[in-house]
N, C-alpha and C positions, 0 to 999 in steps of 0.2 A: 090686095092684101097687106095688110101696115105690120113690116117687120121692126123688132128692137134689137137694134144689133149689140152688144157688150164687149167691151176691152179690157180684162177683169186688172183689178190693181188691190192696192191697200190702202197708199192715201192718195191714188186718186182713181176712177173708174171713168171708162170714157161709156158715154152709151149716145145712140145715131139712130132713128127713127125716121123713118121714110115709108113710102107705101110704092105699090108695083101695082099697073095692072097691065096685063099682058109687057109688053117694054117696053113701058113707058114707068121710071122710077121719078118721084119726087120729096123735098126736103118733104119735114113735119118738123120735127125739129131735134138739136144736139145739144151736147155740154158734156160737163163731167160731173162725177160726187168725190169728192173730198173731204177725207177725215180731218183732223188736227193730230200737229207730228203732237208726239210726248206724251200719245194717248194711249193707254193701255190696249193691247190688242184687242182684248175685247168689247171692249169699247168702240173702237173703230171696226169690227163685226157687226153687233147694232147695228150703226149709223149707217152701215150699208144696206144691213138687211132691209131697214125700214125703208131706206133710200128706194131704194130697187119697190118696192113693193108699189110705193106711191107711182113710178114712174111705168109700174104695168097698170095702175090704177087706173092715169089720166089719159096715159094713151091707145090700153085697151088693145096690145098689138095679138097679133092675127099666129104668128113666130115667132121664136127671141133665138137670135144666134150667137155665140157666144166663142171667144176664142180661146183655144187649148192653149197653154201652155208652153213655155217652150222653154228653159234653164240655157243657161248660156255658161256665166261663170259663177255669179253670187250664189250659190243652194239657202245660202239664210233666205235673201229676199224673194227668192224662188216660193220658199215654204211658204213664209206671210201672203205671197200670193195667192197661193195655193190654198190659204184661209180663206182668201175672200172670193175667191171665186167658185168655193162651195157653198158660201150663205146665198151668192148670185144666182148659183144653180137651186138652190133650195126656195127660193122666194120665188125664182120663175114658172117650181117648178107650182109651187104651190097655187099658185095666178090660175096655175092650168092650162097656158099655151105649148103646144109643139116645142122641144126644146130642140137644138142643132145645133153642132159644133161645128171649127174649121180649124185649120194650123194655118198659122203664117200664109206658109208656100200656098195653100188651096184659095187662099183671101187675095192675094197677091196676082195670082192666075187669073183669078176669077174682075179683079179689077185693073190689070195691067195690062193681063196678056204673056207674064213675063212668071214664073214664081220667084225668083229671087230678084227683080226691082225694089230700086230704093225705097227708102223713104219717101221721099221727092217725089218720084213719080206716082207713087200709091195717091199720096194728098191731094195731084195733079188731076189726075185722073175721078179722085173721089168731086170735084168741083165740077169735073168737065158733065161728067157725069149727072148731075143732081143742078148742072146749070147754076150753078152759086156765082156775085157778084166777086170772090175773094175767099181761099186755103180756110178752111175750118181749122179753126186752132182751139184747145192744145190741140199735142199730135195725137193726144189717147183720144178724142173728141173722134176727129177724124179717123183713126183707126178705127172706133165704133160704127163711124156712118162705111167703112169699108167693108167689114165682116157684111152688116146687112145687108149691104149692094152682091156683095156674095153669092149670101143667101137666096137673094130676089132672082140673082140671076141661074142658078140651080137650081129652084123650086119651079122652074119654068121649063128643064130641059124634057125630051120624050121619056127617057124612064121614068122620070118622077111621075108623069102623068099616067104611064102604063100600069102603075102602082108597081112600081119601082123602088129603089133605094138612090135620096142623090147623090150623084158621082161627086157631090163637093163637102158631102155631109159623113161624121162619124160616128151616127150614133145607129 
């Protein structure tokens, strides 16, 4: 199964593509979609939609996993990111792959084994799980790989295999 993990954003969107065969995970590609500063929101959303469409057509994922939004203190930034997440979801929906959503706590639990893990711990585990020579950069891409790993691990659970809902997905 090929999984496309997405870390939503507006200036930077992380993506990570992995292949999952039973318990073996392998890296396919990762990176970021960047939109230029001082570009109108509508222009940024258009670019994100187009780039997400190209990612889907290029890597042909069997599933797309998105991180759910977590609002900390800056609600204005959160609203912009929510717009970006919306077009990312739309592009994935139009591609036709099943869509799954995970909270940051669920991703950390699946990758590190501890839902309150620090970002550095998550990045180190992503590197180890995918047998990478160096830590994935930037952080948005590392987060996207972690989201893909979370989905790959949750999709192999016995609940999923027996027709239940994946315990890591909120869909």
